N, CA, C and O atoms as CSV, one atom per row, in Angstrom:
chain,resi,resn,atom,element,x,y,z
A,1,UNK,N,N,18.869,-79.777,44.067
A,1,UNK,CA,C,18.167,-78.546,43.965
A,1,UNK,C,C,18.817,-77.557,44.891
A,1,UNK,O,O,19.174,-77.875,46.025
A,2,UNK,N,N,18.964,-76.347,44.386
A,2,UNK,CA,C,19.507,-75.279,45.149
A,2,UNK,C,C,18.430,-74.695,46.077
A,2,UNK,O,O,17.256,-74.596,45.719
A,3,UNK,N,N,18.882,-74.309,47.290
A,3,UNK,CA,C,17.974,-73.737,48.259
A,3,UNK,C,C,18.241,-72.216,48.261
A,3,UNK,O,O,19.375,-71.774,48.445
A,4,UNK,N,N,17.175,-71.437,48.055
A,4,UNK,CA,C,17.304,-70.035,48.090
A,4,UNK,C,C,17.387,-69.590,49.539
A,4,UNK,O,O,16.553,-70.009,50.342
A,5,UNK,N,N,18.325,-68.783,49.900
A,5,UNK,CA,C,18.462,-68.233,51.228
A,5,UNK,C,C,17.952,-66.770,51.184
A,5,UNK,O,O,18.535,-65.923,50.507
A,6,UNK,N,N,16.889,-66.505,51.896
A,6,UNK,CA,C,16.229,-65.209,51.881
A,6,UNK,C,C,16.483,-64.529,53.189
A,6,UNK,O,O,16.317,-65.145,54.242
A,7,UNK,N,N,16.881,-63.282,53.164
A,7,UNK,CA,C,17.110,-62.522,54.406
A,7,UNK,C,C,16.051,-61.382,54.466
A,7,UNK,O,O,15.241,-61.154,53.567
A,8,UNK,N,N,16.153,-60.714,55.600
A,8,UNK,CA,C,15.170,-59.656,55.856
A,8,UNK,C,C,15.476,-58.494,54.927
A,8,UNK,O,O,14.606,-57.646,54.729
A,9,UNK,N,N,16.705,-58.408,54.327
A,9,UNK,CA,C,16.994,-57.330,53.382
A,9,UNK,C,C,16.848,-57.733,51.914
A,9,UNK,O,O,17.141,-56.939,51.020
A,10,UNK,N,N,16.407,-58.940,51.668
A,10,UNK,CA,C,16.235,-59.452,50.299
A,10,UNK,C,C,15.112,-58.655,49.609
A,10,UNK,O,O,14.096,-58.325,50.220
A,11,UNK,N,N,15.326,-58.364,48.347
A,11,UNK,CA,C,14.305,-57.720,47.517
A,11,UNK,C,C,13.251,-58.743,47.098
A,11,UNK,O,O,13.586,-59.686,46.380
A,12,UNK,N,N,11.983,-58.596,47.518
A,12,UNK,CA,C,10.946,-59.544,47.137
A,12,UNK,C,C,10.831,-59.785,45.584
A,12,UNK,O,O,10.610,-60.909,45.131
A,13,UNK,N,N,10.986,-58.723,44.829
A,13,UNK,CA,C,10.849,-58.830,43.407
A,13,UNK,C,C,11.968,-59.709,42.821
A,13,UNK,O,O,11.734,-60.531,41.935
A,14,UNK,N,N,13.162,-59.515,43.332
A,14,UNK,CA,C,14.333,-60.343,42.852
A,14,UNK,C,C,14.167,-61.786,43.293
A,14,UNK,O,O,14.454,-62.696,42.516
A,15,UNK,N,N,13.719,-62.019,44.498
A,15,UNK,CA,C,13.516,-63.387,44.993
A,15,UNK,C,C,12.340,-64.048,44.162
A,15,UNK,O,O,12.385,-65.230,43.821
A,16,UNK,N,N,11.305,-63.221,43.865
A,16,UNK,CA,C,10.214,-63.769,43.037
A,16,UNK,C,C,10.716,-64.230,41.671
A,16,UNK,O,O,10.265,-65.258,41.167
A,17,UNK,N,N,11.651,-63.480,41.059
A,17,UNK,CA,C,12.207,-63.888,39.776
A,17,UNK,C,C,13.009,-65.212,39.933
A,17,UNK,O,O,12.929,-66.080,39.064
A,18,UNK,N,N,13.751,-65.359,40.998
A,18,UNK,CA,C,14.500,-66.590,41.232
A,18,UNK,C,C,13.548,-67.701,41.454
A,18,UNK,O,O,13.802,-68.808,40.979
A,19,UNK,N,N,12.453,-67.487,42.152
A,19,UNK,CA,C,11.452,-68.596,42.404
A,19,UNK,C,C,10.820,-69.003,41.042
A,19,UNK,O,O,10.702,-70.186,40.721
A,20,UNK,N,N,10.419,-67.969,40.258
A,20,UNK,CA,C,9.745,-68.264,38.974
A,20,UNK,C,C,10.688,-69.043,38.065
A,20,UNK,O,O,10.311,-70.049,37.464
A,21,UNK,N,N,11.896,-68.564,37.982
A,21,UNK,CA,C,12.888,-69.283,37.124
A,21,UNK,C,C,13.100,-70.721,37.570
A,21,UNK,O,O,13.137,-71.640,36.751
A,22,UNK,N,N,13.240,-70.906,38.889
A,22,UNK,CA,C,13.437,-72.227,39.445
A,22,UNK,C,C,12.244,-73.166,39.136
A,22,UNK,O,O,12.413,-74.333,38.785
A,23,UNK,N,N,11.064,-72.606,39.281
A,23,UNK,CA,C,9.844,-73.396,38.962
A,23,UNK,C,C,9.804,-73.714,37.498
A,23,UNK,O,O,9.474,-74.841,37.129
A,24,UNK,N,N,10.129,-72.764,36.641
A,24,UNK,CA,C,10.112,-72.988,35.194
A,24,UNK,C,C,11.112,-74.071,34.827
A,24,UNK,O,O,10.827,-74.929,33.992
A,25,UNK,N,N,12.284,-74.032,35.450
A,25,UNK,CA,C,13.367,-75.018,35.058
A,25,UNK,C,C,13.207,-76.372,35.740
A,25,UNK,O,O,13.412,-77.424,35.135
A,26,UNK,N,N,12.827,-76.312,37.050
A,26,UNK,CA,C,12.866,-77.602,37.829
A,26,UNK,C,C,11.501,-78.018,38.309
A,26,UNK,O,O,11.328,-79.143,38.778
A,27,UNK,N,N,10.519,-77.129,38.201
A,27,UNK,CA,C,9.155,-77.500,38.722
A,27,UNK,C,C,8.940,-77.306,40.170
A,27,UNK,O,O,7.836,-77.509,40.676
A,28,UNK,N,N,10.019,-76.899,40.884
A,28,UNK,CA,C,9.909,-76.655,42.346
A,28,UNK,C,C,11.102,-75.908,42.799
A,28,UNK,O,O,12.135,-75.880,42.130
A,29,UNK,N,N,10.959,-75.277,43.980
A,29,UNK,CA,C,12.028,-74.470,44.584
A,29,UNK,C,C,11.904,-74.627,46.113
A,29,UNK,O,O,10.835,-74.935,46.641
A,30,UNK,N,N,13.007,-74.411,46.780
A,30,UNK,CA,C,12.979,-74.353,48.230
A,30,UNK,C,C,13.652,-73.092,48.684
A,30,UNK,O,O,14.670,-72.681,48.128
A,31,UNK,N,N,13.081,-72.472,49.704
A,31,UNK,CA,C,13.654,-71.265,50.296
A,31,UNK,C,C,13.837,-71.458,51.790
A,31,UNK,O,O,12.959,-71.985,52.473
A,32,UNK,N,N,14.973,-71.031,52.283
A,32,UNK,CA,C,15.239,-71.163,53.717
A,32,UNK,C,C,15.423,-69.749,54.377
A,32,UNK,O,O,16.146,-68.898,53.858
A,33,UNK,N,N,14.782,-69.554,55.463
A,33,UNK,CA,C,14.782,-68.197,56.104
A,33,UNK,C,C,14.915,-68.378,57.581
A,33,UNK,O,O,14.544,-69.396,58.166
A,34,UNK,N,N,15.508,-67.256,58.202
A,34,UNK,CA,C,15.656,-67.227,59.642
A,34,UNK,C,C,15.098,-65.856,60.007
A,34,UNK,O,O,15.571,-64.857,59.466
A,35,UNK,N,N,14.089,-65.760,60.922
A,35,UNK,CA,C,13.626,-64.497,61.359
A,35,UNK,C,C,12.308,-64.080,60.723
A,35,UNK,O,O,12.008,-64.425,59.580
A,36,UNK,N,N,11.528,-63.325,61.500
A,36,UNK,CA,C,10.186,-62.913,61.063
A,36,UNK,C,C,10.227,-62.022,59.830
A,36,UNK,O,O,9.354,-62.141,58.970
A,37,UNK,N,N,11.193,-61.148,59.715
A,37,UNK,CA,C,11.227,-60.227,58.525
A,37,UNK,C,C,11.541,-60.982,57.300
A,37,UNK,O,O,11.022,-60.684,56.224
A,38,UNK,N,N,12.417,-61.998,57.440
A,38,UNK,CA,C,12.784,-62.835,56.276
A,38,UNK,C,C,11.582,-63.637,55.798
A,38,UNK,O,O,11.370,-63.828,54.601
A,39,UNK,N,N,10.756,-64.126,56.828
A,39,UNK,CA,C,9.553,-64.844,56.473
A,39,UNK,C,C,8.624,-63.936,55.655
A,39,UNK,O,O,8.022,-64.369,54.672
A,40,UNK,N,N,8.519,-62.654,56.085
A,40,UNK,CA,C,7.685,-61.717,55.440
A,40,UNK,C,C,8.146,-61.464,53.993
A,40,UNK,O,O,7.324,-61.427,53.078
A,41,UNK,N,N,9.480,-61.288,53.789
A,41,UNK,CA,C,9.995,-61.060,52.434
A,41,UNK,C,C,9.717,-62.344,51.551
A,41,UNK,O,O,9.409,-62.225,50.365
A,42,UNK,N,N,9.823,-63.458,52.112
A,42,UNK,CA,C,9.636,-64.694,51.354
A,42,UNK,C,C,8.168,-64.883,50.893
A,42,UNK,O,O,7.884,-65.262,49.757
A,43,UNK,N,N,7.274,-64.598,51.831
A,43,UNK,CA,C,5.842,-64.728,51.486
A,43,UNK,C,C,5.456,-63.699,50.403
A,43,UNK,O,O,4.720,-64.000,49.463
A,44,UNK,N,N,5.979,-62.488,50.574
A,44,UNK,CA,C,5.722,-61.453,49.503
A,44,UNK,C,C,6.265,-61.928,48.159
A,44,UNK,O,O,5.621,-61.762,47.123
A,45,UNK,N,N,7.473,-62.527,48.190
A,45,UNK,CA,C,8.134,-63.028,46.928
A,45,UNK,C,C,7.263,-64.151,46.315
A,45,UNK,O,O,7.070,-64.201,45.100
A,46,UNK,N,N,6.763,-65.014,47.146
A,46,UNK,CA,C,5.908,-66.136,46.588
A,46,UNK,C,C,4.677,-65.536,45.898
A,46,UNK,O,O,4.283,-65.961,44.812
A,47,UNK,N,N,4.081,-64.532,46.565
A,47,UNK,CA,C,2.881,-63.913,45.999
A,47,UNK,C,C,3.212,-63.231,44.661
A,47,UNK,O,O,2.424,-63.264,43.716
A,48,UNK,N,N,4.418,-62.604,44.610
A,48,UNK,CA,C,4.765,-61.941,43.342
A,48,UNK,C,C,5.073,-62.995,42.227
A,48,UNK,O,O,4.709,-62.834,41.062
A,49,UNK,N,N,5.735,-64.030,42.646
A,49,UNK,CA,C,6.050,-65.123,41.705
A,49,UNK,C,C,4.755,-65.760,41.148
A,49,UNK,O,O,4.686,-66.115,39.971
A,50,UNK,N,N,3.793,-65.889,41.964
A,50,UNK,CA,C,2.477,-66.437,41.502
A,50,UNK,C,C,1.949,-65.589,40.294
A,50,UNK,O,O,1.480,-66.102,39.278
A,51,UNK,N,N,2.071,-64.242,40.504
A,51,UNK,CA,C,1.630,-63.338,39.460
A,51,UNK,C,C,2.514,-63.498,38.196
A,51,UNK,O,O,2.005,-63.446,37.076
A,52,UNK,N,N,3.806,-63.688,38.377
A,52,UNK,CA,C,4.670,-63.909,37.175
A,52,UNK,C,C,4.313,-65.120,36.412
A,52,UNK,O,O,4.404,-65.127,35.184
A,53,UNK,N,N,3.893,-66.192,37.112
A,53,UNK,CA,C,3.629,-67.444,36.477
A,53,UNK,C,C,2.179,-67.674,36.036
A,53,UNK,O,O,1.886,-68.568,35.242
A,54,UNK,N,N,1.288,-66.844,36.573
A,54,UNK,CA,C,-0.127,-66.964,36.321
A,54,UNK,C,C,-0.490,-66.897,34.755
A,54,UNK,O,O,-1.390,-67.574,34.258
A,55,UNK,N,N,0.261,-66.064,34.090
A,55,UNK,CA,C,-0.077,-65.900,32.640
A,55,UNK,C,C,0.255,-67.132,31.895
A,55,UNK,O,O,-0.221,-67.292,30.771
A,56,UNK,N,N,1.070,-68.061,32.452
A,56,UNK,CA,C,1.409,-69.322,31.835
A,56,UNK,C,C,0.561,-70.448,32.372
A,56,UNK,O,O,0.828,-71.614,32.084
A,57,UNK,N,N,-0.472,-70.119,33.157
A,57,UNK,CA,C,-1.377,-71.093,33.721
A,57,UNK,C,C,-0.784,-71.938,34.830
A,57,UNK,O,O,-1.248,-73.046,35.099
A,58,UNK,N,N,0.265,-71.398,35.484
A,58,UNK,CA,C,0.966,-72.135,36.537
A,58,UNK,C,C,0.515,-71.472,37.869
A,58,UNK,O,O,0.549,-70.249,38.001
A,59,UNK,N,N,0.104,-72.283,38.824
A,59,UNK,CA,C,-0.298,-71.839,40.149
A,59,UNK,C,C,0.682,-72.436,41.180
A,59,UNK,O,O,1.040,-73.610,41.081
A,60,UNK,N,N,1.107,-71.645,42.150
A,60,UNK,CA,C,2.073,-72.086,43.196
A,60,UNK,C,C,1.365,-72.297,44.542
A,60,UNK,O,O,0.320,-71.711,44.827
A,61,UNK,N,N,1.948,-73.108,45.302
A,61,UNK,CA,C,1.602,-73.241,46.682
A,61,UNK,C,C,2.903,-73.515,47.434
A,61,UNK,O,O,3.911,-73.886,46.833
A,62,UNK,N,N,2.871,-73.324,48.775
A,62,UNK,CA,C,4.062,-73.649,49.546
A,62,UNK,C,C,3.732,-74.391,50.788
A,62,UNK,O,O,2.629,-74.279,51.321
A,63,UNK,N,N,4.731,-75.192,51.281
A,63,UNK,CA,C,4.553,-75.950,52.492
A,63,UNK,C,C,5.696,-75.526,53.401
A,63,UNK,O,O,6.860,-75.776,53.088
A,64,UNK,N,N,5.382,-74.895,54.508
A,64,UNK,CA,C,6.413,-74.481,55.510
A,64,UNK,C,C,6.786,-75.637,56.398
A,64,UNK,O,O,5.953,-76.486,56.715
A,65,UNK,N,N,8.046,-75.670,56.802
A,65,UNK,CA,C,8.474,-76.585,57.804
A,65,UNK,C,C,9.704,-76.027,58.574
A,65,UNK,O,O,10.349,-75.070,58.143
A,66,UNK,N,N,9.981,-76.634,59.667
A,66,UNK,CA,C,11.152,-76.150,60.489
A,66,UNK,C,C,12.363,-76.994,60.095
A,66,UNK,O,O,12.206,-78.162,59.738
A,67,UNK,N,N,13.525,-76.445,60.152
A,67,UNK,CA,C,14.771,-77.181,59.944
A,67,UNK,C,C,15.863,-76.579,60.819
A,67,UNK,O,O,15.836,-75.395,61.156
A,68,UNK,N,N,16.825,-77.430,61.179
A,68,UNK,CA,C,17.971,-76.948,61.966
A,68,UNK,C,C,19.120,-76.581,61.052
A,68,UNK,O,O,19.436,-77.364,60.156
A,69,UNK,N,N,19.757,-75.453,61.220
A,69,UNK,CA,C,20.907,-75.098,60.469
A,69,UNK,C,C,22.016,-74.666,61.392
A,69,UNK,O,O,21.780,-74.185,62.500
A,70,UNK,N,N,23.255,-74.850,60.905
A,70,UNK,CA,C,24.454,-74.412,61.712
A,70,UNK,C,C,25.006,-73.155,61.091
A,70,UNK,O,O,25.391,-73.140,59.922
A,71,UNK,N,N,25.042,-72.097,61.881
A,71,UNK,CA,C,25.668,-70.864,61.400
A,71,UNK,C,C,26.762,-70.494,62.397
A,71,UNK,O,O,26.493,-70.268,63.576
A,72,UNK,N,N,28.033,-70.433,61.894
A,72,UNK,CA,C,29.227,-70.169,62.675
A,72,UNK,C,C,29.292,-71.060,63.910
A,72,UNK,O,O,29.604,-70.600,65.008
A,73,UNK,N,N,28.986,-72.365,63.708
A,73,UNK,CA,C,29.063,-73.304,64.759
A,73,UNK,C,C,27.900,-73.313,65.728
A,73,UNK,O,O,27.877,-74.132,66.646
A,74,UNK,N,N,26.935,-72.428,65.551
A,74,UNK,CA,C,25.790,-72.352,66.405
A,74,UNK,C,C,24.538,-72.859,65.683
A,74,UNK,O,O,24.259,-72.479,64.546
A,75,UNK,N,N,23.776,-73.747,66.389
A,75,UNK,CA,C,22.583,-74.287,65.769
A,75,UNK,C,C,21.412,-73.316,65.870
A,75,UNK,O,O,21.117,-72.788,66.942
A,76,UNK,N,N,20.763,-73.094,64.764
A,76,UNK,CA,C,19.610,-72.220,64.744
A,76,UNK,C,C,18.446,-72.925,64.062
A,76,UNK,O,O,18.629,-73.882,63.310
A,77,UNK,N,N,17.251,-72.431,64.342
A,77,UNK,CA,C,16.064,-72.994,63.737
A,77,UNK,C,C,15.664,-72.059,62.539
A,77,UNK,O,O,15.514,-70.847,62.697
A,78,UNK,N,N,15.518,-72.630,61.450
A,78,UNK,CA,C,15.096,-71.943,60.230
A,78,UNK,C,C,13.757,-72.436,59.762
A,78,UNK,O,O,13.335,-73.519,60.167
A,79,UNK,N,N,13.075,-71.696,58.934
A,79,UNK,CA,C,11.869,-72.156,58.282
A,79,UNK,C,C,12.217,-72.411,56.803
A,79,UNK,O,O,12.822,-71.583,56.122
A,80,UNK,N,N,11.805,-73.592,56.352
A,80,UNK,CA,C,11.988,-73.972,54.938
A,80,UNK,C,C,10.672,-73.882,54.247
A,80,UNK,O,O,9.675,-74.435,54.712
A,81,UNK,N,N,10.655,-73.174,53.113
A,81,UNK,CA,C,9.437,-73.174,52.260
A,81,UNK,C,C,9.646,-74.044,51.062
A,81,UNK,O,O,10.508,-73.770,50.227
A,82,UNK,N,N,8.846,-75.119,50.964
A,82,UNK,CA,C,8.851,-76.001,49.727
A,82,UNK,C,C,7.839,-75.373,48.833
A,82,UNK,O,O,6.645,-75.407,49.134
A,83,UNK,N,N,8.264,-74.808,47.761
A,83,UNK,CA,C,7.420,-74.107,46.768
A,83,UNK,C,C,7.157,-75.022,45.600
A,83,UNK,O,O,8.103,-75.457,44.943
A,84,UNK,N,N,5.918,-75.330,45.317
A,84,UNK,CA,C,5.502,-76.324,44.324
A,84,UNK,C,C,4.465,-75.723,43.373
A,84,UNK,O,O,3.897,-74.660,43.625
A,85,UNK,N,N,4.239,-76.447,42.269
A,85,UNK,CA,C,3.164,-76.126,41.370
A,85,UNK,C,C,2.004,-77.005,41.643
A,85,UNK,O,O,2.184,-78.143,42.076
A,86,UNK,N,N,0.819,-76.532,41.410
A,86,UNK,CA,C,-0.388,-77.370,41.648
A,86,UNK,C,C,-0.468,-78.481,40.624
A,86,UNK,O,O,-0.900,-79.594,40.926
A,87,UNK,N,N,-0.046,-78.168,39.404
A,87,UNK,CA,C,-0.071,-79.134,38.298
A,87,UNK,C,C,1.367,-79.127,37.663
A,87,UNK,O,O,2.064,-78.113,37.693
A,88,UNK,N,N,1.780,-80.306,37.085
A,88,UNK,CA,C,3.132,-80.306,36.489
A,88,UNK,C,C,3.193,-79.403,35.297
A,88,UNK,O,O,2.210,-79.210,34.581
A,89,UNK,N,N,4.403,-78.836,35.088
A,89,UNK,CA,C,4.629,-77.975,33.947
A,89,UNK,C,C,5.150,-78.869,32.853
A,89,UNK,O,O,6.076,-79.652,33.064
A,90,UNK,N,N,4.535,-78.750,31.643
A,90,UNK,CA,C,4.951,-79.495,30.509
A,90,UNK,C,C,5.706,-78.563,29.605
A,90,UNK,O,O,5.230,-77.505,29.193
A,91,UNK,N,N,6.950,-79.023,29.305
A,91,UNK,CA,C,7.851,-78.233,28.441
A,91,UNK,C,C,7.807,-78.837,27.009
A,91,UNK,O,O,7.921,-80.051,26.837
A,92,UNK,N,N,7.649,-78.019,26.057
A,92,UNK,CA,C,7.731,-78.484,24.627
A,92,UNK,C,C,9.117,-78.565,24.181
A,92,UNK,O,O,9.903,-77.651,24.428
A,93,UNK,N,N,9.460,-79.622,23.530
A,93,UNK,CA,C,10.808,-79.775,22.986
A,93,UNK,C,C,10.819,-78.946,21.718
A,93,UNK,O,O,9.847,-78.990,20.964
A,94,UNK,N,N,11.882,-78.185,21.447
A,94,UNK,CA,C,11.982,-77.385,20.170
A,94,UNK,C,C,12.211,-78.410,19.031
A,94,UNK,O,O,12.952,-79.386,19.150
A,95,UNK,N,N,11.489,-78.091,17.889
A,95,UNK,CA,C,11.502,-78.983,16.755
A,95,UNK,C,C,12.434,-78.403,15.691
A,95,UNK,O,O,12.602,-78.998,14.627
């Protein structure tokens, strides 16, 4: 699974689209952020993605956790958002 990297300059609407597409295709998404503004953009994106998916009866929740990442040889602490659906998404096979 690909991890979305969200920055303080990320567009929440674009990130929400990536979250919604990931959830539709894989049933889950992970986002990794560093910094308070990036956390803010991510939470806004999750709220927007919930709206995108609500019409399909899909509800999202997220579980935040800390993770260590290496950037230019320097270890930093990031927050990882595990974004999941409350209920599995059932895809119909085309007939």
